[in-house]
C-alpha positions in Angstrom: 0.0 0.2 0.3 1.1 3.6 -1.1 2.0 4.9 2.4 -0.6 8.7 3.3 2.5 10.7 3.0 3.0 9.7 -0.5 -0.6 8.9 -1.8 -2.8 10.2 -4.1 -6.5 10.7 -3.1 -7.2 10.6 -7.0 -6.3 8.0 -8.1 -5.3 5.6 -5.0 -8.0 2.3 -4.5 -6.1 1.4 -1.0 -7.9 4.5 0.4 -11.1 3.6 -0.9 -12.1 0.9 1.9 -11.1 3.3 4.9 -11.0 6.6 3.8 -11.6 7.8 7.2 -7.6 7.2 8.3 -6.1 8.7 5.6 -8.1 11.7 6.4 -7.0 11.5 9.9 -4.2 11.6 9.1 -3.7 14.5 6.4 -5.9 16.1 9.9 -2.7 15.5 11.9 -0.9 17.5 9.8 -3.1 20.5 9.9 -7.0 21.2 8.6 -5.5 22.8 5.3 -2.8 20.3 3.5 -1.2 21.0 0.9 -0.8 17.2 -1.1 1.7 15.8 -3.5 0.1 15.4 -6.6 -2.1 17.3 -8.9 -1.7 21.3 -7.1 -3.8 19.9 -4.8 -4.7 21.6 -0.9 -7.2 19.4 0.9 -9.5 20.6 3.8 -10.4 18.2 6.0 -10.8 20.9 9.4 -14.7 21.6 9.6 -14.8 25.4 10.4 -12.3 25.2 7.2 -14.5 23.6 5.2 -17.5 25.8 5.7 -15.7 28.7 5.1 -14.5 28.1 1.4 -18.8 27.3 1.2 -19.2 30.1 1.9 -16.5 32.5 0.2 -17.8 32.4 -3.3 -15.2 35.3 -3.5 -12.2 33.7 -3.7 -13.8 29.6 -4.6 -15.5 28.2 -7.1 -17.7 25.7 -7.1 -16.8 24.9 -11.3 -14.6 21.7 -11.0 -17.0 20.6 -8.2 -17.8 17.4 -10.1 -14.6 16.3 -11.4 -11.7 17.5 -9.2 -8.7 18.3 -10.8 -9.7 15.9 -13.2 -8.8 16.9 -16.4 -6.4 19.8 -15.7 -7.7 23.0 -16.2 -7.8 24.3 -19.8 -5.1 27.3 -19.7 -2.2 28.9 -17.5 -3.3 29.9 -14.6 -1.5 33.0 -13.9 -1.7 36.0 -11.6 -3.4 36.2 -7.7 -7.4 36.7 -10.3 -8.2 34.2 -12.6 -11.5 34.7 -12.2 -12.3 36.0 -15.6 -10.3 32.9 -17.0 -12.0 30.5 -15.0 -15.2 31.6 -16.9 -14.4 31.9 -20.0 -13.5 28.3 -19.6 -16.3 26.7 -18.6 -17.8 25.8 -22.0 -14.5 23.8 -22.3 -14.8 21.8 -18.4 -16.8 18.8 -17.8 -20.1 19.6 -16.2 -19.5 23.1 -15.5 -22.7 23.7 -16.9 -24.2 21.2 -14.2 -26.5 23.5 -11.0 -23.8 22.5 -8.7 -20.9 24.0 -10.8 -22.4 27.4 -12.2 -22.7 30.4 -10.0 -23.9 33.4 -9.2 -27.0 34.9 -11.7 -27.8 31.5 -13.8 -26.8 28.7 -10.7 -30.1 31.6 -8.6 -32.3 30.7 -11.4 -31.6 27.2 -12.3 -31.8 26.7 -8.6 -34.8 28.5 -8.5 -37.0 26.5 -11.5 -35.6 23.1 -9.5 -36.5 24.2 -5.8 -40.3 24.0 -7.8 -39.6 20.4 -7.4 -39.3 20.4 -3.2 -41.3 22.3 -1.7 -43.2 21.0 1.7 -46.3 20.2 -0.2 -45.2 18.3 -2.6 -43.0 16.4 -0.5 -45.9 15.5 1.5 -48.0 14.6 -1.1 -45.1 12.1 -2.2 -44.8 10.5 1.0 -47.6 7.7 -0.1 -45.7 6.5 -3.0 -42.4 6.9 -1.0 -44.3 3.7 0.9 -45.8 2.3 -1.9 -42.5 1.8 -3.9 -40.8 0.8 -1.1 -42.8 -2.3 -0.4 -43.2 -2.7 -3.5 -39.8 -3.5 -4.4 -39.9 -5.5 -0.8 -42.0 -7.7 -2.1 -40.2 -9.2 -4.7 -37.6 -10.1 -1.6 -39.4 -10.5 1.5 -39.7 -14.5 1.7 -36.6 -15.1 0.8 -34.4 -14.0 4.1 -31.6 -12.3 2.0 -30.9 -9.7 0.0 -28.1 -7.6 -2.0 -29.0 -4.2 -0.7 -27.8 -2.1 -2.4 -28.6 -3.4 -6.1 -32.4 -4.8 -5.2 -33.6 -2.1 -3.5 -31.1 1.2 -2.9 -30.7 1.7 -6.8 -34.2 0.9 -7.6 -36.1 2.6 -4.5 -34.3 5.9 -5.9 -34.5 6.1 -9.1 -37.9 5.2 -9.5 -38.5 7.8 -6.7 -37.0 10.7 -9.2 -38.3 9.4 -11.8 -41.9 9.1 -9.5 -40.9 13.2 -8.4 -41.1 13.8 -12.3 -43.8 11.8 -13.5 -42.2 9.7 -15.9 -44.0 7.4 -17.4 -43.7 3.4 -16.7 -41.7 3.0 -20.2 -38.4 6.0 -19.7 -39.2 4.5 -15.5 -38.2 1.2 -16.5 -34.9 2.0 -19.1 -34.0 4.3 -16.3 -33.8 1.6 -13.6 -31.5 -0.3 -16.2 -29.3 2.1 -17.7 -28.8 3.3 -14.0 -28.3 0.6 -12.4 -24.7 -0.5 -11.4 -23.3 3.6 -12.3 -19.8 5.0 -10.8 -19.9 8.5 -10.7 -16.1 9.9 -10.9 -14.6 5.8 -11.2 -10.6 6.0 -10.2 -8.9 5.0 -13.2 -11.1 7.0 -15.6 -10.5 9.7 -18.4 -12.0 12.7 -18.8 -13.4 11.1 -22.1 -14.8 8.4 -19.7 -17.0 9.9 -17.4 -18.5 12.3 -20.2 -20.0 8.1 -20.7 -22.3 8.4 -17.9 -25.4 6.0 -18.2 -27.0 10.3 -17.2 -26.2 11.3 -20.7 -28.5 8.5 -22.1 -31.4 9.8 -19.3 -30.6 12.8 -20.5 -31.7 12.1 -24.5 -35.1 10.5 -23.1 -36.1 14.1 -21.0 -35.1 16.0 -23.5 -37.9 14.3 -25.7 -39.7 14.4 -22.8 -39.7 18.3 -22.3 -39.7 18.8 -25.5 -42.9 17.3 -26.6 -44.8 19.2 -23.9 -43.2 22.1 -24.8 -45.0 21.7 -28.8 -47.4 20.6 -26.9 -48.5 23.9 -25.2 -47.8 26.1 -28.3 -51.0 28.3 -28.8 -51.9 26.3 -32.3 -52.2 22.4 -30.3 -53.7 23.9 -27.1 -56.8 25.1 -30.0 -56.3 21.8 -31.9 -56.3 19.5 -28.4 -59.7 22.7 -27.7 -61.4 21.3 -30.9 -60.2 17.7 -30.5 -61.6 17.9 -27.1 -58.0 16.3 -26.1 -56.5 17.0 -22.5 -52.9 18.1 -22.7 -50.8 16.4 -20.2 -51.4 17.9 -17.3 -47.9 16.9 -15.1 -44.8 16.9 -13.3 -42.7 17.0 -16.7 -44.9 19.7 -17.8 -44.5 22.3 -15.3 -40.9 22.0 -16.1 -41.5 22.4 -19.6 -43.3 25.8 -18.8 -40.7 26.9 -15.9 -39.6 30.7 -15.7 -36.9 32.4 -14.8 -37.7 34.8 -11.8 -37.7 37.5 -14.3 -40.0 36.1 -16.8 -37.4 34.1 -19.0 -37.6 30.9 -20.4 -35.1 28.5 -19.7 -33.7 26.4 -22.7 -34.6 23.2 -23.4 -30.9 21.5 -22.8 -30.8 23.6 -19.9 -34.3 22.0 -18.3 -33.1 18.8 -19.6 -29.6 19.4 -17.6 -31.9 19.8 -14.2 -33.9 16.7 -14.7 -30.9 14.6 -15.5 -28.8 15.7 -12.7 -31.7 14.8 -9.8 -31.5 11.2 -11.6 -28.2 11.2 -10.9 -27.4 12.7 -7.8 -31.0 11.5 -6.6 -29.9 8.5 -7.6 -26.2 7.8 -5.7 -26.0 9.7 -2.9 -29.3 8.1 -1.2 -28.5 4.9 -2.2 -25.3 4.9 -0.8 -26.5 6.7 2.4 -28.9 3.7 2.8 -26.6 0.9 1.9 -23.9 2.6 4.8 -27.1 2.6 6.9 -27.2 -0.8 6.8 -23.9 -2.0 7.1 -24.7 -0.2 10.3 -27.9 -1.7 11.5 -27.0 -5.2 10.7 -23.3 -4.5 12.6 -25.4 -3.2 16.2 -28.5 -5.2 17.2 -29.0 -2.5 20.2 -28.9 0.8 17.2 -31.7 -2.6 15.7 -33.7 -2.8 18.6 -33.8 0.5 19.5 -34.9 1.9 16.0 -38.0 -0.9 16.0 -39.3 -0.3 19.7 -38.9 3.5 19.2 -39.3 4.6 15.2 -39.6 8.2 15.9 -35.3 7.6 16.7 -34.8 7.3 13.1 -34.6 10.7 13.0 -31.9 10.7 15.3 -30.1 7.5 13.9 -29.6 9.0 10.0 -28.4 12.6 11.3 -25.3 10.7 12.8 -25.2 8.3 9.9 -24.5 11.4 7.9 -22.1 13.2 9.6 -20.5 9.5 10.8 -20.5 7.9 6.9 -22.2 10.0 4.8 -22.6 9.0 0.6 -20.3 12.3 0.0 -16.7 11.3 0.6 -15.5 14.6 -1.0 -16.1 17.5 -3.9 -13.6 20.3 -5.6 -13.6 23.6 -5.3 -11.2 26.1 -7.1 -9.4 29.0 -6.1 -9.2 31.9 -7.9 -8.0 34.5 -6.1 -5.2 33.4 -4.3 -5.7 33.5 -0.1 -4.6 32.2 3.0 -6.5 29.1 4.2 -5.5 27.6 8.4 -2.1 29.7 7.8 -1.4 28.0 4.7 -1.1 30.4 1.0 -3.6 29.1 -1.8 -2.6 30.3 -5.2 -5.7 31.1 -7.9 -5.4 27.6 -9.9 -5.1 25.1 -7.7 -7.9 23.1 -7.2 -9.9 22.5 -3.1 -10.1 18.3 -2.2 -13.4 19.9 -0.3 -14.6 16.6 2.3 -17.7 16.8 3.9 -16.4 13.2 5.3 -13.4 14.6 6.4 -14.9 17.6 8.6 -18.0 16.2 9.7 -15.0 13.6 11.9 -12.7 17.4 13.4 -12.5 15.8 16.9 -12.5 20.0 17.3 -16.1 20.3 16.6 -17.2 16.9 17.1 -16.5 14.7 20.7 -15.1 11.0 19.9 -15.8 11.3 15.6 -15.4 8.0 14.7 -17.8 6.7 17.4 -21.4 5.8 16.3 -23.8 7.9 19.0 -27.7 8.9 18.3 -27.6 10.4 21.1 -24.2 12.9 19.5 -25.6 17.2 20.8 -25.4 18.8 18.0 -25.3 16.4 15.1 -27.5 18.1 13.0 -25.1 20.3 12.6 -23.0 18.0 10.0 -21.9 18.6 6.4 -23.0 15.7 4.4 -25.3 18.3 2.2 -23.3 21.1 2.4 -24.0 25.1 3.5 -23.9 28.1 1.3 -25.2 29.1 -2.2 -24.6 25.0 -2.6 -26.2 23.0 0.6 -27.8 20.6 -1.6 -31.6 21.5 -2.3 -32.8 17.9 -2.1 -32.1 16.5 1.7 -35.2 17.0 2.4 -36.4 14.4 -0.2 -33.3 12.8 1.0 -33.7 12.6 4.8 -38.0 11.2 3.7 -37.0 8.6 1.6 -34.1 7.5 3.9 -36.4 7.3 6.6 -39.1 6.0 5.0 -36.9 2.8 3.8 -35.9 1.6 7.0 -39.3 1.8 8.9 -40.4 -0.4 6.3 -37.3 -2.6 5.7 -37.3 -2.7 9.7 -41.3 -3.6 9.7 -40.6 -6.6 7.3 -37.9 -7.6 8.3 -36.3 -9.1 11.4 -32.9 -10.2 13.0 -31.3 -8.0 9.9 -27.9 -9.4 10.5 -25.0 -10.6 7.8 -24.3 -12.6 5.8 -21.0 -14.2 7.0 -20.7 -15.8 3.7 -20.5 -12.7 1.4 -18.9 -10.4 4.6 -17.0 -12.8 6.3 -17.7 -13.8 10.4 -18.0 -11.6 12.9 -14.7 -9.8 13.9 -12.9 -10.3 10.7 -15.1 -8.7 8.1 -14.9 -7.2 5.1 -17.1 -4.9 2.2 -16.1 -3.9 -1.4 -16.7 -0.2 -1.9 -16.9 0.9 -5.6 -13.5 2.5 -6.8 -14.9 6.9 -6.3 -13.3 9.6 -5.4 -17.0 11.2 -4.6 -18.7 8.8 -2.8 -18.5 6.7 -0.1 -20.5 3.4 -1.9 -20.4 0.4 -0.7 -21.1 -2.2 -3.8 -23.0 -3.9 -2.0 -24.5 -5.3 0.8 -25.8 -8.8 1.9 -28.3 -9.1 4.2 -30.1 -12.0 5.5 -33.4 -11.5 8.5 -36.3 -13.1 9.5 -39.3 -12.7 7.1 -42.1 -10.4 9.3 -45.4 -11.6 7.6 
């Protein structure tokens, strides 16, 4: 194994199984540490992470998805590359996504997607959340065993986003197949490989839905529908197709497609992985499992602590666009920032005994699993609801949940395989055994 001092976080698969120990090593050097490769500075301290998330003057989110891969498409010269960076945006992978945009454009895109996450809309979705959960559990409930990532987490998250958008049944089936086993920012992938993400295919289908609804809402088409007494589509995809920015201007169909595609990618990945991380704890801590069964109201406390303890997001990127000093370290414009939500959530300066899972932890909700500032995850309320409903329904129908020794080894010598990605804390599989509950 490569020594931590010389490890490359973005390519060393040895760091995938236990990133916490690596982040502890970095934090012991200081909350802000220069890495040996790729012109990267790692931020592992809680306060420093918050500072970067809130400081949009010195730090750009243009590389939030890919970090330092690929390199900047220009030579960074001087202490302020803000204008150069924006000019190069079309040449940077995924720099047109809501998570990587900034300023007025980011606010405009966020205003569109915010309409999907209103309290009333999420409340109306609850029945669907439970129905989808139970229908998936029905597929394995009598077996006494399940591979949670592939059989439940992945299809559940995909179907819920499909329900949120109102995707037709044929699209739901297609998306479920396309997104099964998808891994973002896989270590060793080339920039070209990154662009072959299945979300691209999802986007093509979504573009068709949105374009069709725009055509059907044209005055001429509406007149024809009225004459023929044909009811025009009335669904969330139609609302999205007709959405306007706050100033009344009309988003392009491509922008709307990118927003919908992002929902599938981000929502599917994070929810699925958070569920697996949750049940790794539930299956190995009978005391916690018993407490959640006895008092389901504690599922909320469990969820906030799992988000802090072992959340879905391992790291994100930022680009220093104006030279600045952070945590005593001088950072030049053009330097990539490794921003680790996971590392910040285990900063002992903020959380006592951070490596211990404690559902009674004070201030557990102060974790950074969903970020801070302008790019705080807008889907956080849905993610919390998806995971809490899943835990409730799985516990209701699966008794004595335990790890499969055949797949993960005996107690004291258990092993787990994680996807080789630097963005997510992503179990490849989680094999559980249980006693079926009628």
